GUTILO-415609 format. One record per residue (C-alpha): x, y, z; residue in one letter. Coordinates in steps of 0.2 Angstrom, whole numbers, padded with zeros to 4 digits, always signed. Example, Ala and Ser with C-alpha at 12.3 -4.5 7.8 and 13.67 -1.06 7.14 Angstrom:
BEGIN
+0062-0022+0039A;+0068-0005+0036S;
***
This chain:
BEGIN
+0596+0227+0430M;+0581+0233+0421E;+0569+0226+0434S;+0580+0235+0448L;+0579+0252+0438C;+0561+0250+0436S;+0558+0248+0454R;+0570+0262+0458L;+0560+0274+0447R;+0544+0269+0456E;+0552+0272+0472L;+0560+0289+0468V;+0544+0295+0461Q;+0535+0290+0476D;+0547+0298+0488C;+0545+0315+0478I;+0526+0313+0479D;+0528+0311+0498K;+0541+0325+0499H;+0554+0313+0506L;+0568+0323+0496T;+0583+0315+0504T;+0577+0298+0500S;+0572+0303+0483A;+0590+0311+0479I;+0598+0295+0487F;+0589+0283+0476Y;+0588+0294+0460A;+0607+0296+0461D;+0609+0277+0461K;+0597+0275+0447L;+0607+0287+0436V;+0622+0276+0439T;+0613+0260+0436F;+0605+0266+0420S;+0621+0274+0413G;+0614+0292+0414S;+0598+0288+0404A;+0590+0305+0400P;+0574+0300+0409A;+0583+0295+0425D;+0593+0311+0424V;+0577+0321+0423Y;+0571+0311+0438L;+0586+0316+0449L;+0585+0334+0443V;+0567+0333+0450Q;+0573+0327+0466A;+0586+0341+0467Y;+0573+0354+0463F;+0561+0347+0476A;+0575+0349+0489A;+0578+0367+0483R;+0596+0363+0477Q;+0594+0373+0461F;+0612+0376+0456Q;+0615+0357+0459R;+0601+0353+0448A;+0607+0365+0434L;+0624+0358+0435S;+0618+0340+0432L;+0608+0346+0417L;+0623+0354+0410R;+0635+0341+0413T;+0623+0328+0406S;+0622+0338+0390N;+0603+0336+0390V;+0597+0354+0391V;+0595+0356+0373E;+0589+0338+0370Q;+0571+0341+0374N;+0559+0355+0378A;+0555+0348+0395E;+0574+0348+0400F;+0575+0366+0394T;+0560+0372+0404Y;+0567+0363+0419L;+0583+0372+0418A;+0575+0388+0416G;+0565+0385+0432C;+0581+0381+0441C;+0588+0398+0435L;+0572+0407+0440A;+0572+0400+0457E;+0590+0405+0459A;+0586+0423+0454G;+0596+0423+0438E;+0583+0431+0426W;+0596+0436+0413E;+0601+0418+0412E;+0583+0413+0410V;+0581+0424+0395L;+0598+0419+0388A;+0592+0400+0389L;+0575+0402+0383L;+0577+0416+0371G;+0566+0431+0367D;+0559+0428+0349D;+0552+0443+0340E;+0534+0447+0343A;+0529+0445+0324D;+0531+0427+0326Q;+0515+0418+0330E;+0515+0406+0345P;+0506+0393+0334T;+0520+0393+0323A;+0532+0386+0336A;+0545+0374+0330E;+0541+0362+0344D;+0523+0359+0340S;+0511+0348+0349V;+0498+0337+0341L;+0485+0336+0355E;+0473+0350+0360P;+0480+0363+0372P;+0477+0358+0390G;+0471+0341+0385G;+0477+0325+0393G;+0490+0325+0407A;+0495+0343+0408G;+0498+0361+0402V;+0509+0362+0386R;+0527+0364+0390V;+0528+0378+0377Q;+0515+0388+0387A;+0526+0385+0403G;+0541+0392+0394M;+0532+0407+0388A;+0525+0411+0405C;+0543+0409+0412L;+0549+0422+0399R;+0535+0433+0406G;+0541+0431+0424R;+0559+0435+0419A;+0554+0451+0410F;+0543+0456+0425E;+0557+0453+0437A;+0568+0464+0426L;+0554+0477+0426E;+0551+0476+0408N;+0532+0474+0411R;+0527+0478+0393G;+0537+0463+0387R;+0531+0453+0401A;+0513+0456+0396A;+0517+0450+0378I;+0524+0433+0384W;+0510+0430+0397Y;+0497+0433+0383K;+0507+0421+0372A;+0507+0408+0385A;+0488+0409+0386L;+0487+0408+0367R;+0498+0392+0368L;+0487+0384+0381D;+0472+0393+0389P;+0474+0382+0404Y;+0490+0390+0409C;+0482+0400+0424Y;+0499+0406+0430D;+0500+0418+0415A;+0482+0424+0417F;+0485+0427+0436A;+0501+0437+0432A;+0492+0448+0420L;+0477+0451+0432V;+0486+0452+0449D;+0500+0462+0441G;+0488+0475+0433H;+0496+0474+0417L;+0480+0476+0406L;+0466+0488+0407T;+0448+0482+0410N;+0444+0481+0392E;+0460+0472+0388E;+0456+0459+0401E;+0439+0456+0395V;+0445+0454+0377A;+0458+0442+0382L;+0445+0431+0391V;+0433+0432+0376E;+0447+0426+0365G;+0450+0411+0376L;+0432+0406+0376R;+0431+0395+0360G;+0448+0386+0365R;+0442+0378+0382L;+0436+0361+0382A;+0418+0357+0383E;+0412+0357+0400G;+0424+0370+0406D;+0412+0385+0406R;+0416+0387+0424W;+0434+0392+0420L;+0428+0404+0407E;+0416+0412+0420L;+0429+0412+0434L;+0442+0421+0422M;+0428+0434+0418R;+0424+0438+0436V;+0443+0439+0440R;+0444+0454+0428C;+0442+0471+0434K;+0425+0476+0439K;+0424+0494+0433Y;+0414+0491+0417F;+0398+0480+0415Q;+0396+0476+0433P;+0379+0467+0428E;+0389+0455+0418V;+0400+0451+0432V;+0385+0449+0444E;+0377+0437+0432E;+0393+0427+0430A;+0395+0426+0449L;+0377+0419+0451R;+0380+0406+0438E;+0396+0401+0447L;+0388+0400+0464E;+0372+0391+0458A;+0371+0373+0462P;+0377+0361+0448A;+0364+0351+0439A;+0363+0333+0445P;+0373+0320+0435A;+0363+0309+0424P;+0363+0291+0429A;+0373+0286+0414A;+0387+0298+0418D;+0387+0292+0436A;+0390+0274+0431E;+0404+0280+0419A;+0412+0289+0433A;+0411+0274+0444T;+0418+0263+0431S;+0432+0275+0428H;+0437+0276+0446Q;+0437+0257+0448Q;+0448+0256+0433T;+0461+0268+0440V;+0460+0259+0457V;+0464+0243+0448A;+0479+0251+0439E;+0486+0257+0455I;+0483+0241+0464G;+0490+0230+0451T;+0503+0241+0444G;+0497+0238+0426S;+0509+0244+0413G;+0519+0253+0426A;+0537+0258+0423L;+0542+0243+0412D;+0555+0249+0399P;+0556+0232+0392E;+0538+0230+0389A;+0538+0247+0380A;+0553+0247+0370A;+0559+0229+0368G;+0572+0228+0383G;+0590+0232+0385G;+0600+0248+0388A;+0592+0256+0373A;+0575+0254+0381A;+0582+0262+0397A;+0589+0277+0387A;+0573+0279+0377A;+0561+0278+0392S;+0551+0294+0394P;+0554+0307+0407I;+0541+0310+0420P;+0532+0326+0424Y;+0538+0335+0439M;+0521+0331+0446T;+0515+0316+0437P;+0497+0309+0438P;+0495+0296+0450R;+0491+0278+0444G;+0497+0282+0426V;+0511+0273+0417S;+0527+0283+0415R;+0536+0272+0404S;+0527+0271+0387G;+0541+0274+0375V;+0542+0274+0357E;+0547+0257+0351G;+0561+0253+0338G;+0577+0262+0336S;+0574+0274+0351G;+0581+0288+0341S;+0567+0300+0348N;+0568+0302+0367T;+0551+0301+0375G;+0543+0317+0381T;+0544+0320+0400P;+0528+0313+0408G;+0522+0304+0392T;+0509+0293+0400P;+0506+0276+0391G;+0501+0258+0394G;+0514+0245+0395G;+0514+0242+0376G;+0520+0259+0371G;+0503+0266+0366G;+0491+0263+0379G;+0478+0276+0384G;+0480+0286+0400S;+0469+0296+0411H;+0472+0315+0413G;+0463+0330+0419R;+0451+0330+0404R;+0452+0313+0397G;+0465+0301+0391G;+0476+0301+0376R;+0488+0288+0368G;+0507+0290+0368T;+0508+0289+0349G;+0499+0305+0347A;+0513+0314+0356R;+0528+0303+0350R;+0542+0314+0344G;+0531+0329+0343A;+0542+0339+0356R;+0559+0335+0350G;+0567+0352+0350A;+0566+0367+0361T;+0552+0379+0357T;+0553+0395+0347A;+0536+0402+0353A;+0533+0420+0352A;+0519+0432+0355A;+0511+0448+0348A;+0503+0463+0354V;+0507+0472+0371A;+0497+0476+0386A;+0491+0492+0395A;+0481+0498+0410G;+0467+0497+0423Q;+0459+0507+0437E;+0455+0514+0454T;+0452+0531+0463P;+0458+0544+0475Y;+0455+0562+0481A;+0460+0573+0495G;+0457+0588+0506G;+0445+0594+0520S;+0433+0607+0513G;+0435+0617+0529D;+0446+0630+0521E;+0441+0648+0516R;+0425+0647+0505M;+0435+0651+0490D;+0446+0636+0491D;+0438+0620+0484A;+0440+0605+0496P;+0452+0593+0489A;+0444+0580+0498S;+0435+0565+0491G;+0434+0548+0485A;+0449+0539+0486H;+0443+0522+0480H;+0454+0508+0481P;+0452+0495+0470H;+0449+0479+0479P;+0466+0481+0478H;+0465+0495+0487H;+0467+0513+0491H;+0466+0518+0508Y;+0457+0532+0516Q;+0471+0543+0523T;+0467+0549+0541P;+0467+0568+0537H;+0459+0567+0520Q;+0442+0561+0516A;+0448+0547+0504H;+0434+0536+0500A;+0439+0519+0494I;+0427+0516+0480H;+0427+0509+0463D;+0414+0510+0450A;+0404+0494+0450A;+0387+0488+0456S;+0380+0481+0473P;+0375+0465+0480E;+0367+0461+0497T;+0375+0454+0512A;+0360+0442+0516A;+0364+0432+0500A;+0382+0429+0506L;+0378+0420+0522A;+0373+0404+0514A;+0390+0401+0504P;+0399+0400+0520L;+0388+0387+0528Q;+0387+0375+0513R;+0397+0373+0497R;+0382+0378+0486A;+0376+0396+0488V;+0363+0403+0477V;+0347+0394+0475S;+0341+0389+0457P;+0329+0404+0457A;+0343+0416+0460D;+0355+0409+0447G;+0354+0421+0433A;+0360+0413+0417G;+0361+0396+0425G;+0366+0380+0416G;+0379+0388+0405G;+0392+0376+0399G;+0391+0365+0414G;+0375+0358+0407G;+0358+0359+0414G;+0344+0372+0414S;+0331+0379+0426G;+0344+0389+0436G;+0358+0376+0438Y;+0375+0383+0438G;+0393+0377+0441C;+0392+0373+0460G;+0407+0384+0465L;+0397+0394+0478G;+0408+0390+0493G;+0425+0391+0483N;+0437+0404+0490V;+0441+0411+0473D;+0423+0414+0469V;+0420+0422+0487L;+0435+0433+0483T;+0427+0439+0467C;+0411+0442+0476R;+0419+0452+0490A;+0428+0463+0477E;+0412+0466+0468L;+0404+0472+0484L;+0419+0482+0488F;+0418+0491+0471H;+0400+0495+0474K;+0404+0503+0491G;+0396+0490+0501E;+0411+0489+0513Y;+0401+0481+0527E;+0395+0467+0517A;+0412+0464+0509A;+0420+0464+0526Y;+0407+0452+0533A;+0410+0440+0519L;+0429+0440+0520T;+0429+0440+0539R;+0418+0424+0540A;+0430+0415+0529V;+0446+0422+0537L;+0441+0423+0555L;+0427+0411+0556G;+0438+0396+0554G;+0433+0391+0536S;+0450+0395+0528D;+0460+0407+0540P;+0475+0406+0527Y;+0465+0411+0511A;+0479+0423+0504M;+0468+0429+0490Q;+0455+0436+0501L;+0467+0446+0512L;+0469+0461+0501P;+0451+0465+0499V;+0448+0460+0518H;+0461+0472+0524I;+0455+0486+0512A;+0437+0484+0518A;+0442+0484+0536G;+0453+0499+0534T;+0439+0509+0526Q;+0427+0504+0539L;+0440+0508+0553A;+0444+0525+0545C;+0426+0530+0544S;+0421+0523+0561G;+0405+0516+0553A;+0407+0499+0562A;+0415+0505+0578G;+0431+0498+0584A;+0429+0480+0578G;+0437+0482+0561P;+0452+0491+0569R;+0454+0477+0582N;+0453+0464+0569D;+0466+0472+0558L;+0478+0473+0574F;+0475+0454+0577L;+0477+0450+0559L;+0493+0459+0557G;+0500+0452+0572H;+0496+0434+0567R;+0502+0436+0549L;+0519+0444+0554T;+0522+0430+0566H;+0517+0416+0554E;+0522+0424+0537H;+0535+0437+0540P;+0542+0435+0522D;+0525+0440+0514L;+0521+0458+0509A;+0503+0456+0513V;+0508+0453+0532S;+0516+0470+0533W;+0503+0478+0523Y;+0490+0473+0536A;+0501+0481+0549V;+0503+0497+0539G;+0484+0498+0536C;+0481+0496+0555Y;+0492+0511+0558Y;+0483+0521+0544L;+0466+0517+0552A;+0473+0522+0569A;+0479+0539+0562R;+0497+0535+0564Q;+0504+0538+0546P;+0522+0539+0552E;+0521+0521+0559A;+0511+0515+0544A;+0525+0522+0532R;+0538+0511+0540R;+0528+0495+0538Y;+0521+0499+0521L;+0539+0502+0515G;+0544+0485+0521R;+0530+0477+0511A;+0535+0486+0495T;+0553+0480+0498Q;+0547+0462+0500L;+0537+0462+0485Q;+0538+0476+0472R;+0524+0469+0462G;+0511+0471+0477F;+0500+0486+0471A;+0490+0489+0487P;+0506+0492+0497A;+0512+0505+0485W;+0496+0514+0485L;+0494+0514+0504A;+0512+0519+0505Y;+0508+0535+0495G;+0493+0538+0505H;+0503+0537+0521A;+0514+0551+0515F;+0500+0561+0508S;+0492+0560+0526A;+0507+0570+0533Q;+0508+0582+0518D;+0524+0574+0512E;+0521+0579+0494R;+0537+0574+0486D;+0538+0556+0494Q;+0519+0553+0490A;+0522+0558+0472M;+0537+0547+0472S;+0527+0532+0478A;+0513+0535+0465Y;+0525+0537+0451R;+0533+0520+0455T;+0516+0512+0456A;+0511+0520+0439A;+0527+0513+0431R;+0524+0495+0439L;+0506+0494+0436F;+0501+0502+0420P;+0483+0495+0421G;+0479+0505+0437L;+0473+0522+0436H;+0474+0525+0455T;+0493+0530+0454P;+0489+0544+0441Q;+0474+0549+0452L;+0485+0551+0467G;+0498+0561+0457L;+0485+0572+0450G;+0478+0576+0468A;+0496+0579+0474E;+0500+0591+0460Y;+0484+0600+0463C;+0488+0602+0481A;+0505+0610+0476T;+0497+0621+0463A;+0505+0612+0449S;+0489+0614+0439L;+0495+0609+0422L;+0504+0593+0428M;+0488+0589+0438A;+0477+0591+0423E;+0489+0579+0413R;+0489+0566+0427A;+0470+0567+0430L;+0465+0566+0412L;+0476+0551+0410L;+0467+0543+0425A;+0451+0547+0416Y;+0456+0539+0400D;+0459+0523+0409I;+0444+0524+0420C;+0430+0536+0414P;+0417+0529+0426N;+0427+0532+0442D;+0418+0546+0452P;+0434+0550+0462A;+0443+0555+0445V;+0428+0567+0441C;+0429+0574+0459H;+0447+0578+0457E;+0444+0586+0440L;+0430+0596+0447G;+0442+0603+0461V;+0455+0606+0448L;+0443+0616+0437M;+0438+0626+0452Y;+0455+0631+0456K;+0458+0636+0438C;+0443+0648+0440G;+0432+0638+0428Q;+0417+0636+0440V;+0404+0630+0427A;+0416+0616+0421A;+0420+0612+0440A;+0401+0610+0443A;+0399+0599+0428M;+0413+0587+0434W;+0407+0587+0452L;+0389+0583+0446D;+0395+0569+0436R;+0405+0562+0450A;+0389+0562+0461L;+0380+0554+0446A;+0393+0540+0446L;+0392+0536+0464V;+0389+0517+0466P;+0371+0514+0469G;+0366+0532+0466G;+0366+0535+0485K;+0379+0546+0493C;+0388+0540+0508T;+0399+0550+0521V;+0414+0547+0509H;+0406+0559+0496W;+0402+0573+0508E;+0417+0583+0502A;+0410+0581+0484T;+0393+0589+0489L;+0403+0603+0498V;+0413+0607+0483A;+0398+0607+0472L;+0389+0619+0484G;+0404+0631+0483H;+0402+0630+0464C;+0383+0634+0465M;+0387+0649+0477R;+0400+0656+0465K;+0387+0654+0451L;+0375+0664+0462C;+0363+0649+0463R;+0361+0651+0482F;+0346+0639+0483A;+0356+0625+0475D;+0371+0629+0485A;+0361+0628+0501A;+0353+0611+0495R;+0371+0604+0492C;+0377+0610+0509Y;+0362+0603+0518G;+0364+0586+0510E;+0383+0586+0515A;+0378+0591+0533L;+0366+0576+0534A;+0380+0565+0530L;+0392+0573+0542A;+0383+0583+0555P;+0398+0589+0565A;+0407+0598+0550S;+0411+0616+0555P;+0416+0620+0537G;+0399+0615+0530T;+0390+0625+0544L;+0400+0640+0540A;+0396+0638+0521A;+0378+0637+0525L;+0380+0653+0535G;+0388+0662+0521L;+0374+0657+0509V;+0361+0663+0521A;+0370+0679+0523Q;+0371+0681+0504L;+0353+0677+0502S;+0348+0690+0514G;+0344+0679+0529D;+0354+0686+0543P;+0347+0677+0558R;+0350+0660+0550V;+0368+0666+0545A;+0371+0670+0563V;+0365+0654+0569E;+0376+0644+0557R;+0391+0654+0561Y;+0388+0651+0580H;+0386+0633+0577A;+0402+0632+0567A;+0412+0641+0581L;+0405+0629+0594A;+0413+0615+0585L;+0429+0624+0580R;+0431+0640+0590P;+0448+0644+0582D;+0441+0644+0564D;+0448+0661+0557P;+0436+0661+0543F;+0420+0659+0553T;+0426+0671+0566A;+0430+0684+0553D;+0414+0682+0544M;+0404+0684+0560L;+0414+0699+0566R;+0412+0707+0549E;+0393+0704+0549Y;+0391+0711+0566A;+0400+0727+0562E;+0390+0729+0546M;+0374+0726+0556A;+0379+0738+0569A;+0383+0751+0556A;+0366+0748+0548E;+0357+0751+0565E;+0366+0767+0568E;+0362+0773+0551A;+0344+0769+0554A;+0343+0777+0571A;+0351+0793+0564A;+0339+0794+0550A;+0325+0792+0563A;+0332+0806+0574G;+0332+0795+0590G;+0343+0782+0598P;+0344+0765+0589G;+0340+0748+0595K;+0355+0738+0600A;+0360+0727+0585P;+0357+0709+0585V;+0376+0706+0585L;+0382+0720+0595A;+0389+0709+0608G;+0399+0699+0596V;+0416+0706+0592R;
***
């Protein structure tokens, strides 16, 4: 019977690995009957149910077998079943929510091996991460952040927890960097690549030069392996192949525990995704009182070594170490992050500051709204597109000469790095950095080469920054109709192939934003927010779509929801401040904008909006200070068309301060960026009029009216100036005692 059970265990695991779920369930069900419901075999059957998405059935089996509390792995698997079924309150009831004053290292169910070592991530880290998911689903994001950080403290290789913190914008830039610094000393030797990748995945608003250096080290080719290491690797591969071929030590409960039913009951439970070619049977010999840990790899004799991700370990090191459910807890909560926004046109009466400006999306994206000059920026620093072509053609990108700080951790010197230049995650971080620098063309070219060039058309992590850059280029018209057409085709393909993903409808909504159809954009972006409430780009674009149609209440509602869901983002507060400013709620606008500034003091869009607010409050000198700071913070120090509104607003401040030469300079720079701007031409005419240069003033007024004939301000100023000039001519003629010359503007009425 034991030989039959052993063969069935191998067969069931092989069926699970090959995704033959019906076969796996069939044979695992028979195995449980043959072995008398041994815990290890019950676990295997639950795995098969889980793989077949029969979560309630898996949960029922765990409960009826009375094994949920027997082992941490059973508890964790039961929690996973409840999570997949959407029963988040039950998840917390099962796993518990210990008080944060307990340290995770004091967990009752301790592990003797190093975190992340051997065959897998510690189950305690998985349970902490699952608690975080439960709290996030229940919209208690502060508590979720605590448990995600606890998971990383329990095992720094629990990347799910790190991704949840970063992608969910639960932490500020400083908190993310501090978290990565805290994990540095706990990673295994040779895993510097992981530390660098975590660092570049953080927000890129502060220390962009550090991010650039880390990216170069990741992209630089890896150092060649020494001959001794190559021989050792070859020997290791031959050993693994021999184990797979001969089945050495594989699934023989009698060899591990002395045979009989007791051995079957005490056999260890395999991981849900066990390592290939590794024994799954190494059980503790003797009485069998301690049930083996799921996935405990071991040689046939109950203590043999096994090969894991980072080296092997004996079964004895873990034996009995995970006998009870974990009581892990965490400490310290989370907070925020950043991104920008601004609004307005600058073509109003000269005494109204333009509420236009720099709506900078975080690579996760704000979008430029059609009727407002929202620049999608983020404070970070640039990189050239030329250095980006190579990574797409070969898997190693930056040459040794370019690899700043090379050789870190991965060994080697002289410019060697980690050799991850062509990896999609690294390319995503590179594209995000380019986006934050305002190099939208380079970011779009990089992402387009991967998504549309055939390299990886389904790289989901690249889609948000690709869509953001494409929307920015399409709104500005800087790259012609290409980006808009690409957005249309991408949205069509994604909604056809992945209609259940929020990013698919987000792409469609952004296409309609770029096409100046905000009403249609709202419909699709609303659907994206319903599919995935935790998708920040959709919420921000949703607010922008309402703002584009002056739907202030709905826009503020979208921004408030985003501010609640993503405490690490400053963009929702920035959007709220701009909307409050547009509705003359100046006190509320100041509160929201200062909160955005606290989260992200280096965002020029925040400074722009604060400048507009100060102008509306009559504090012209303070407004000039904020606007000047905004221009100083522009990525690269060179203004683009997205910052034309900031230059116009600064010109208004200089005019109010009677600094007409500075005002004319600001208007001139703005006109160079956007030559067909009637508001800027009218402002130049007014400055020329105040400076006593009537001919230039008339020329500017006429040029403005040629572009926008129905502009009431320019028409009024021109008519008023014509009447004033006619009166002066008549007065001069009367004083001379003769008929006066026809005034220059006599024909203009």
